[in-house]
FIVEX-689371 format. One line per 4 residues: number of its first residue (from 1); for each residue x, y, z of C-alpha. Coordinates in steps of 0.1 Angstrom, whole numbers. Example, Ala and Ser with C-alpha at 12.3 -4.5 7.8 and 13.67 -1.06 7.14 Angstrom:
residues 2
1) 123:-45:78 ~ 137:-11:71 $
END
This chain:
residues 765
1) 0:0:0 ~ 29:24:9 ~ 45:17:-25 ~ 12:23:-42 $
5) 8:56:-24 ~ 44:67:-32 ~ 38:58:-68 ~ 5:77:-68 $
9) 20:108:-53 ~ 50:106:-77 ~ 27:103:-106 ~ 5:132:-93 $
13) 37:153:-89 ~ 47:147:-125 ~ 13:155:-138 ~ 12:187:-118 $
17) 46:196:-130 ~ 35:190:-166 ~ 4:211:-161 ~ 25:239:-147 $
21) 47:238:-177 ~ 16:240:-200 ~ 2:270:-180 ~ 35:288:-176 $
25) 32:324:-188 ~ 52:328:-220 ~ 48:365:-227 ~ 77:373:-202 $
29) 101:354:-225 ~ 92:377:-255 ~ 117:405:-259 ~ 107:427:-289 $
33) 139:446:-284 ~ 158:417:-299 ~ 167:426:-335 ~ 162:463:-331 $
37) 200:470:-334 ~ 217:470:-368 ~ 203:445:-393 ~ 172:430:-377 $
41) 149:458:-388 ~ 122:449:-363 ~ 103:474:-340 ~ 100:474:-302 $
45) 64:488:-300 ~ 30:472:-293 ~ 9:449:-315 ~ -14:419:-312 $
49) -9:388:-333 ~ -13:396:-370 ~ -27:430:-360 ~ -34:459:-384 $
53) -19:484:-360 ~ 18:483:-349 ~ 22:512:-325 ~ 59:519:-321 $
57) 85:547:-317 ~ 104:563:-345 ~ 140:572:-336 ~ 146:591:-368 $
61) 129:598:-401 ~ 155:604:-429 ~ 143:610:-464 ~ 144:583:-490 $
65) 158:610:-514 ~ 189:630:-509 ~ 200:656:-535 ~ 180:638:-561 $
69) 194:603:-553 ~ 187:574:-530 ~ 198:581:-495 ~ 214:549:-481 $
73) 209:560:-445 ~ 172:554:-449 ~ 178:517:-450 ~ 185:516:-413 $
77) 150:528:-406 ~ 129:502:-424 ~ 111:497:-390 ~ 115:533:-379 $
81) 137:524:-349 ~ 174:518:-344 ~ 186:508:-309 ~ 217:529:-310 $
85) 198:562:-315 ~ 194:585:-286 ~ 162:604:-295 ~ 126:596:-303 $
89) 107:616:-329 ~ 72:602:-321 ~ 50:572:-322 ~ 33:560:-354 $
93) 7:533:-360 ~ 19:512:-389 ~ 52:493:-394 ~ 67:465:-413 $
97) 86:439:-392 ~ 121:430:-404 ~ 119:441:-440 ~ 148:452:-463 $
101) 126:479:-479 ~ 98:499:-464 ~ 68:522:-463 ~ 41:530:-437 $
105) 49:549:-405 ~ 15:565:-405 ~ 0:591:-382 ~ 29:600:-360 $
109) 19:613:-325 ~ 42:632:-301 ~ 33:647:-267 ~ 52:679:-257 $
113) 51:707:-231 ~ 62:743:-233 ~ 67:762:-265 ~ 50:745:-295 $
117) 74:733:-321 ~ 63:716:-353 ~ 97:708:-367 ~ 110:674:-354 $
121) 145:689:-350 ~ 177:669:-355 ~ 193:640:-336 ~ 223:661:-325 $
125) 201:690:-314 ~ 168:675:-302 ~ 158:707:-285 ~ 155:723:-320 $
129) 122:705:-325 ~ 96:683:-309 ~ 118:652:-307 ~ 131:641:-273 $
133) 162:623:-259 ~ 155:590:-241 ~ 174:563:-223 ~ 170:525:-226 $
137) 171:525:-188 ~ 136:541:-189 ~ 123:519:-217 ~ 101:488:-214 $
141) 93:466:-245 ~ 69:437:-241 ~ 44:419:-263 ~ 16:444:-268 $
145) 31:470:-245 ~ 57:497:-249 ~ 68:524:-223 ~ 94:551:-224 $
149) 102:583:-206 ~ 107:614:-228 ~ 136:633:-212 ~ 128:666:-228 $
153) 94:669:-211 ~ 94:642:-184 ~ 63:627:-201 ~ 58:590:-196 $
157) 46:575:-229 ~ 28:541:-228 ~ 11:523:-256 ~ -8:491:-263 $
161) -32:479:-291 ~ -61:459:-303 ~ -62:445:-338 ~ -72:479:-353 $
165) -67:504:-325 ~ -36:520:-311 ~ -41:531:-275 ~ -17:558:-261 $
169) -14:568:-224 ~ 7:599:-217 ~ 15:609:-181 ~ 22:647:-181 $
173) 38:671:-156 ~ 18:701:-145 ~ 16:725:-174 ~ -6:752:-189 $
177) 10:745:-223 ~ 7:707:-230 ~ 4:697:-265 ~ -3:666:-286 $
181) 12:668:-321 ~ -3:648:-349 ~ 23:648:-377 ~ 5:637:-409 $
185) 36:644:-430 ~ 59:619:-412 ~ 65:584:-427 ~ 90:557:-432 $
189) 110:558:-465 ~ 95:592:-468 ~ 102:619:-494 ~ 87:653:-501 $
193) 61:642:-526 ~ 51:609:-509 ~ 19:624:-495 ~ -6:627:-523 $
197) -34:642:-501 ~ -43:645:-465 ~ -77:653:-449 ~ -88:659:-413 $
201) -122:667:-398 ~ -130:677:-363 ~ -161:658:-351 ~ -162:674:-316 $
205) -138:688:-290 ~ -123:653:-284 ~ -127:634:-316 ~ -112:638:-351 $
209) -113:617:-383 ~ -93:618:-415 ~ -72:600:-441 ~ -40:601:-459 $
213) -32:590:-495 ~ 4:581:-502 ~ 26:572:-532 ~ 55:551:-520 $
217) 64:515:-522 ~ 26:510:-524 ~ 18:535:-550 ~ -19:540:-543 $
221) -23:535:-506 ~ -52:550:-486 ~ -55:548:-449 ~ -83:563:-428 $
225) -83:570:-391 ~ -105:580:-361 ~ -87:596:-332 ~ -103:604:-298 $
229) -90:619:-266 ~ -98:611:-230 ~ -104:648:-222 ~ -114:677:-245 $
233) -87:697:-260 ~ -87:735:-253 ~ -81:742:-289 ~ -68:726:-321 $
237) -46:741:-347 ~ -27:732:-378 ~ 0:742:-402 ~ 0:736:-440 $
241) 36:728:-451 ~ 26:723:-487 ~ 41:742:-515 ~ 17:768:-528 $
245) -11:750:-547 ~ -17:761:-583 ~ -54:762:-575 ~ -70:761:-541 $
249) -106:770:-549 ~ -123:797:-528 ~ -114:784:-493 ~ -98:818:-487 $
253) -132:831:-478 ~ -127:816:-444 ~ -105:828:-416 ~ -88:795:-408 $
257) -86:802:-370 ~ -78:775:-345 ~ -106:749:-343 ~ -116:752:-379 $
261) -137:721:-385 ~ -119:706:-415 ~ -84:708:-431 ~ -71:694:-464 $
265) -37:697:-480 ~ -7:676:-491 ~ 14:683:-460 ~ -2:689:-427 $
269) 8:689:-390 ~ -19:693:-364 ~ -17:701:-327 ~ -41:699:-297 $
273) -36:721:-266 ~ -43:710:-230 ~ -38:721:-194 ~ -25:693:-172 $
277) -21:686:-136 ~ 10:668:-122 ~ 9:631:-133 ~ -23:636:-152 $
281) -29:610:-178 ~ -42:619:-213 ~ -52:589:-232 ~ -56:587:-270 $
285) -72:560:-291 ~ -66:559:-328 ~ -83:534:-350 ~ -73:528:-386 $
289) -93:515:-416 ~ -85:506:-452 ~ -120:516:-462 ~ -134:548:-447 $
293) -135:572:-418 ~ -168:556:-407 ~ -150:522:-408 ~ -123:536:-385 $
297) -150:549:-361 ~ -167:515:-362 ~ -134:497:-355 ~ -128:521:-326 $
301) -162:517:-310 ~ -162:479:-315 ~ -126:470:-303 ~ -119:497:-277 $
305) -152:512:-264 ~ -138:523:-230 ~ -107:540:-215 ~ -92:511:-195 $
309) -56:510:-207 ~ -47:480:-185 ~ -76:459:-198 ~ -66:465:-234 $
313) -30:457:-226 ~ -39:425:-207 ~ -64:414:-234 ~ -37:418:-261 $
317) -12:399:-240 ~ -37:371:-235 ~ -40:368:-273 ~ -2:364:-273 $
321) -3:338:-246 ~ -27:318:-267 ~ -5:320:-298 ~ 27:313:-280 $
325) 13:282:-263 ~ 9:266:-297 ~ 44:254:-291 ~ 55:248:-255 $
329) 92:242:-250 ~ 116:234:-222 ~ 150:249:-222 ~ 172:275:-206 $
333) 160:311:-201 ~ 181:322:-230 ~ 166:294:-252 ~ 131:304:-242 $
337) 138:341:-249 ~ 151:333:-283 ~ 124:308:-291 ~ 94:329:-279 $
341) 107:361:-294 ~ 110:342:-327 ~ 74:330:-322 ~ 64:366:-316 $
345) 81:379:-347 ~ 67:350:-367 ~ 31:360:-357 ~ 33:398:-365 $
349) 29:394:-403 ~ 9:389:-425 ~ -14:415:-411 ~ -52:417:-409 $
353) -65:441:-437 ~ -102:446:-432 ~ -126:464:-409 ~ -146:447:-381 $
357) -175:444:-405 ~ -154:425:-431 ~ -151:453:-456 ~ -116:459:-472 $
361) -101:476:-502 ~ -91:453:-530 ~ -63:454:-555 ~ -88:469:-580 $
365) -92:498:-555 ~ -128:489:-549 ~ -144:480:-516 ~ -151:443:-511 $
369) -167:422:-484 ~ -147:393:-470 ~ -171:363:-471 ~ -162:337:-445 $
373) -126:346:-442 ~ -103:372:-427 ~ -85:392:-453 ~ -48:397:-449 $
377) -20:418:-464 ~ 18:422:-460 ~ 29:392:-481 ~ 67:391:-484 $
381) 65:359:-503 ~ 101:356:-516 ~ 110:353:-479 ~ 81:336:-462 $
385) 72:308:-485 ~ 104:290:-473 ~ 95:284:-436 ~ 69:308:-423 $
389) 39:296:-442 ~ 50:259:-437 ~ 51:267:-400 ~ 15:281:-402 $
393) 4:248:-419 ~ 12:232:-386 ~ 2:257:-359 ~ -19:283:-378 $
397) -39:262:-402 ~ -71:283:-402 ~ -51:316:-406 ~ -30:302:-434 $
401) -61:291:-452 ~ -75:326:-448 ~ -42:340:-461 ~ -45:318:-492 $
405) -81:331:-497 ~ -67:366:-494 ~ -42:357:-522 ~ -69:343:-544 $
409) -90:375:-538 ~ -58:394:-549 ~ -57:373:-580 ~ -93:379:-589 $
413) -89:417:-583 ~ -55:420:-600 ~ -55:440:-632 ~ -25:419:-643 $
417) -44:387:-632 ~ -16:374:-611 ~ -11:360:-577 ~ 8:383:-552 $
421) 45:386:-554 ~ 50:412:-526 ~ 18:428:-517 ~ 7:454:-491 $
425) -23:476:-485 ~ -43:468:-517 ~ -11:472:-538 ~ 13:449:-555 $
429) 49:461:-550 ~ 65:435:-574 ~ 95:432:-551 ~ 120:404:-555 $
433) 119:376:-580 ~ 98:345:-586 ~ 61:343:-578 ~ 63:323:-546 $
437) 27:326:-536 ~ 23:294:-557 ~ 46:276:-533 ~ 24:287:-504 $
441) -7:275:-522 ~ 9:242:-531 ~ 22:236:-496 ~ -13:239:-482 $
445) -28:217:-509 ~ -2:190:-506 ~ -6:190:-468 ~ -44:189:-470 $
449) -51:224:-455 ~ -78:232:-481 ~ -111:229:-464 ~ -120:266:-469 $
453) -110:272:-505 ~ -113:255:-539 ~ -81:237:-545 ~ -86:233:-583 $
457) -93:271:-587 ~ -62:276:-567 ~ -42:255:-592 ~ -57:274:-621 $
461) -46:307:-606 ~ -11:293:-601 ~ -9:282:-637 ~ -22:315:-650 $
465) 5:333:-630 ~ 32:310:-641 ~ 23:316:-678 ~ 22:354:-676 $
469) 47:358:-704 ~ 52:396:-701 ~ 62:394:-664 ~ 100:394:-657 $
473) 111:373:-686 ~ 86:344:-681 ~ 81:343:-719 ~ 118:338:-725 $
477) 120:312:-697 ~ 91:292:-712 ~ 105:294:-747 ~ 142:287:-740 $
481) 141:269:-706 ~ 162:297:-691 ~ 164:335:-690 ~ 191:350:-712 $
485) 217:371:-694 ~ 211:400:-718 ~ 174:401:-709 ~ 175:403:-671 $
489) 200:413:-644 ~ 188:384:-623 ~ 187:359:-651 ~ 202:330:-632 $
493) 184:334:-598 ~ 151:340:-616 ~ 155:309:-637 ~ 162:289:-605 $
497) 133:303:-587 ~ 109:298:-616 ~ 120:262:-617 ~ 112:257:-581 $
501) 78:274:-585 ~ 71:251:-614 ~ 79:221:-593 ~ 55:234:-566 $
505) 27:237:-592 ~ 35:202:-603 ~ 31:188:-568 ~ -2:206:-564 $
509) -14:192:-597 ~ -4:157:-588 ~ -23:160:-555 ~ -54:170:-575 $
513) -48:143:-602 ~ -44:170:-629 ~ -17:150:-646 ~ -17:171:-678 $
517) -7:201:-656 ~ 18:179:-637 ~ 35:167:-668 ~ 40:203:-681 $
521) 54:217:-649 ~ 75:188:-637 ~ 93:191:-670 ~ 97:229:-665 $
525) 110:223:-630 ~ 142:208:-645 ~ 151:241:-662 ~ 176:247:-634 $
529) 199:224:-654 ~ 200:249:-682 ~ 220:274:-661 ~ 243:249:-644 $
533) 278:250:-660 ~ 295:216:-653 ~ 329:230:-663 ~ 329:257:-636 $
537) 307:238:-612 ~ 284:268:-607 ~ 251:282:-618 ~ 262:306:-645 $
541) 246:333:-667 ~ 238:321:-702 ~ 234:343:-732 ~ 206:341:-757 $
545) 227:321:-782 ~ 231:293:-757 ~ 267:301:-747 ~ 279:309:-712 $
549) 285:346:-705 ~ 316:358:-723 ~ 324:387:-699 ~ 339:382:-665 $
553) 321:359:-641 ~ 330:358:-604 ~ 311:333:-582 ~ 319:353:-551 $
557) 305:387:-563 ~ 269:396:-553 ~ 264:424:-579 ~ 261:420:-617 $
561) 266:383:-619 ~ 230:373:-627 ~ 217:368:-591 ~ 196:388:-567 $
565) 209:393:-532 ~ 234:365:-534 ~ 264:351:-552 ~ 268:321:-574 $
569) 285:301:-547 ~ 253:303:-525 ~ 227:302:-554 ~ 243:271:-569 $
573) 226:252:-541 ~ 192:267:-548 ~ 176:236:-562 ~ 155:227:-531 $
577) 131:205:-551 ~ 158:182:-566 ~ 188:178:-543 ~ 195:143:-557 $
581) 197:158:-592 ~ 219:186:-581 ~ 243:162:-563 ~ 246:141:-595 $
585) 252:172:-617 ~ 279:185:-593 ~ 299:153:-595 ~ 284:131:-569 $
589) 283:127:-531 ~ 319:134:-522 ~ 323:165:-543 ~ 289:179:-532 $
593) 298:175:-495 ~ 331:192:-501 ~ 313:221:-518 ~ 289:227:-489 $
597) 319:224:-465 ~ 337:251:-484 ~ 306:273:-482 ~ 310:275:-444 $
601) 347:275:-443 ~ 357:301:-469 ~ 361:336:-454 ~ 343:359:-478 $
605) 361:392:-479 ~ 339:423:-474 ~ 346:436:-510 ~ 323:409:-524 $
609) 292:423:-507 ~ 302:459:-502 ~ 277:471:-528 ~ 246:454:-514 $
613) 229:467:-483 ~ 210:435:-476 ~ 241:414:-469 ~ 266:423:-441 $
617) 291:405:-419 ~ 264:403:-393 ~ 247:374:-412 ~ 276:356:-427 $
621) 294:324:-416 ~ 323:319:-440 ~ 306:323:-474 ~ 273:311:-461 $
625) 248:340:-459 ~ 222:332:-433 ~ 211:368:-431 ~ 195:364:-465 $
629) 170:338:-474 ~ 182:319:-505 ~ 207:299:-484 ~ 183:289:-456 $
633) 180:253:-467 ~ 217:248:-475 ~ 229:232:-442 ~ 201:206:-445 $
637) 213:194:-479 ~ 238:171:-462 ~ 208:149:-453 ~ 208:138:-490 $
641) 244:127:-487 ~ 263:100:-467 ~ 272:127:-441 ~ 239:138:-425 $
645) 258:144:-393 ~ 272:175:-409 ~ 237:190:-410 ~ 235:185:-373 $
649) 268:202:-366 ~ 261:232:-389 ~ 225:238:-376 ~ 236:240:-340 $
653) 264:263:-350 ~ 240:286:-369 ~ 215:287:-341 ~ 243:298:-317 $
657) 259:324:-340 ~ 229:340:-357 ~ 203:342:-329 ~ 209:358:-295 $
661) 187:374:-269 ~ 203:408:-274 ~ 193:440:-293 ~ 217:429:-321 $
665) 206:393:-318 ~ 194:388:-355 ~ 221:384:-381 ~ 199:399:-409 $
669) 165:413:-416 ~ 138:392:-400 ~ 119:395:-432 ~ 84:394:-418 $
673) 91:363:-398 ~ 112:341:-421 ~ 144:343:-401 ~ 124:335:-370 $
677) 105:306:-386 ~ 139:291:-395 ~ 149:293:-359 ~ 117:277:-347 $
681) 119:248:-370 ~ 156:243:-365 ~ 153:245:-327 ~ 127:217:-329 $
685) 150:196:-350 ~ 135:196:-386 ~ 130:219:-415 ~ 109:222:-447 $
689) 136:222:-474 ~ 111:223:-503 ~ 77:236:-493 ~ 50:219:-514 $
693) 66:186:-503 ~ 52:168:-472 ~ 88:161:-462 ~ 110:177:-435 $
697) 147:172:-432 ~ 161:163:-398 ~ 186:186:-381 ~ 197:189:-345 $
701) 172:201:-319 ~ 183:227:-294 ~ 153:224:-271 ~ 151:199:-243 $
705) 114:191:-248 ~ 86:206:-269 ~ 49:201:-274 ~ 32:213:-305 $
709) -5:220:-299 ~ -25:218:-331 ~ -59:231:-341 ~ -72:195:-347 $
713) -68:189:-309 ~ -38:167:-313 ~ -3:172:-300 ~ 31:163:-313 $
717) 57:159:-286 ~ 94:162:-290 ~ 117:146:-265 ~ 155:152:-265 $
721) 176:129:-244 ~ 212:139:-234 ~ 207:174:-246 ~ 237:197:-242 $
725) 258:222:-261 ~ 283:194:-268 ~ 258:167:-277 ~ 249:181:-311 $
729) 248:147:-330 ~ 218:125:-333 ~ 225:90:-322 ~ 190:76:-327 $
733) 155:89:-335 ~ 123:72:-324 ~ 89:81:-339 ~ 61:68:-317 $
737) 85:44:-301 ~ 98:29:-333 ~ 132:37:-350 ~ 130:63:-377 $
741) 148:52:-408 ~ 166:79:-426 ~ 167:116:-418 ~ 133:127:-429 $
745) 100:133:-412 ~ 66:136:-429 ~ 38:161:-424 ~ 13:134:-414 $
749) 37:122:-387 ~ 33:157:-371 ~ -3:166:-379 ~ -18:133:-368 $
753) -1:137:-334 ~ 25:115:-318 ~ 59:115:-302 ~ 94:121:-316 $
757) 124:112:-295 ~ 160:123:-303 ~ 189:106:-285 ~ 219:129:-287 $
761) 256:124:-282 ~ 290:142:-286 ~ 302:122:-316 ~ 286:116:-350 $
765) 276:82:-361 $
END
């Protein structure tokens, strides 16, 4: 009986411990400040999962244009914030997370006291304008909460969000001259003519509405807002910074005194005056809408009807807890901070793009109604097709299906009749190469996540996009099997990416038993062979006459060699859909292993990437560029050789070198979650080398234990025995108690639930 009781209490203790692990708060492990220094290009401000609002500070606002040319300094401010800066200009409501190009930064708000200044001033002389010095010692950055003290005024600024509402709380000193500035000119990647038009209307003494039309990366972007204060303003004023209009109508009949009920111009700054008591809090709620001012008001009234700042903060953090708990890991504090910050960054984008009533603006610039799905935008597909969307097919299946419906709506509304390439805010930006939405669609179809959309119409949209002959040399690619060097600066990388996209379409067609489509596209998927030069051993630019480029070719150079954001040495391995074929073409197993070894061991001199802003030493190991996406699968290619243990060694090295829980802890742009998704998969011990396949390549897990909680109610548990920094090599793998043969896992193994056990050791086998 005593033994039974001991066993009972021991079992109860273990169950309780497991329950405590499951209910552990995970938000405290999220550190949004990770990646805000140097190349990460993420923001430290407040947002909820996939939220339309990202309320965050701007530390500087350099112009995209300088003396008639591109200003390279603007690149640092893709997310508006750089950790090394000493001043804050204000707090705006929209931001990209981790991109290498930018837009947004809408509706900048800044509280001040004393003499009203409408110029932001300069970083070296912050007192010359409304910007303020600040200290990281007085800064707090959490999931859905940001706080900072503005040294110039002593104001404590706090912010939180709902999906569509930014909620500010400013604690003022005693003052008869307190101001809230609304800068409608400010923006990220700004330039003097970016604002097409701005409008503002005073509803009453505490509420205004308006909109801004901009011409930037998204060339026809409209964003509407509704802004309300917790106390009436004494008066409201504005200044028009526009150049003199050629024709302004007869508005001069009015004396535009303070509190005039409406304002319209290209360049506006508005201010609101208050008197404040010591430590008085003035709260602001600003809702945004892609549709209308009435839509913004509806969003405001629906999502944030009261003035309880703590409730909005806590509700948003509860949303984050739900999302973060989709993967529960065990590991060190550092491991958890890296992992859950990666989860956080992976769940910022894509972003909701519709009002609470389901209305949204489409790519045709008309208003549409989302029927049975949530409409999303911010699709950085050159990046996110690789790991982010495959991650969503495990832990965010409903959202990923809605994202695909959003892409299909984009296709139906597109004047070019194409699926998205890089889309944002009812605009196609056409950024980067390939048309990798087809890989996202195919990955979902192959993995069976199609319950909410028509898979055959999805395939039709992919085929139509792939046959759009006038887009980026697709016609030449179809006719010749490659893109001639003379026709396209990215001829080789685009050929490789089209070949992979063709393979993805073929896999979707095979799943749907559309074998005529399969036969066409599986043949096209072999076009990578047409740009592989067996003599040099590299992917190589080929001219229209079928000969290799006659001018100088350097496989280490990143500019002018036929590749986008990478060199031939890295891109030669970009055949994720046919590693076996690539190994054969490159001379077999031994030579292929030596090639990948050299990728990591060769020290690439700075001169080879000096001309590209997207690649820096921060994200390079040898010649392997982890800070840029085309190489993300490279370390896993050893799994197709007789030395899979080298994958295990390299993955653990990359995890340690490229991801740290520090402000400079990301080795490259997070690229709307792709860098973070790579970390999540790799920390769990497997990776989707070729999305649109149901196969994952095995690596080396860095977690001690993990449980993936899926929407179908099933769990996939990962156990790691003998885990340590030295034990990086897999000795044995058990799937549901049985030995796993080979170094590959299948999607059904995960989604159907089960248990994967890694046994680790210090030496490879």
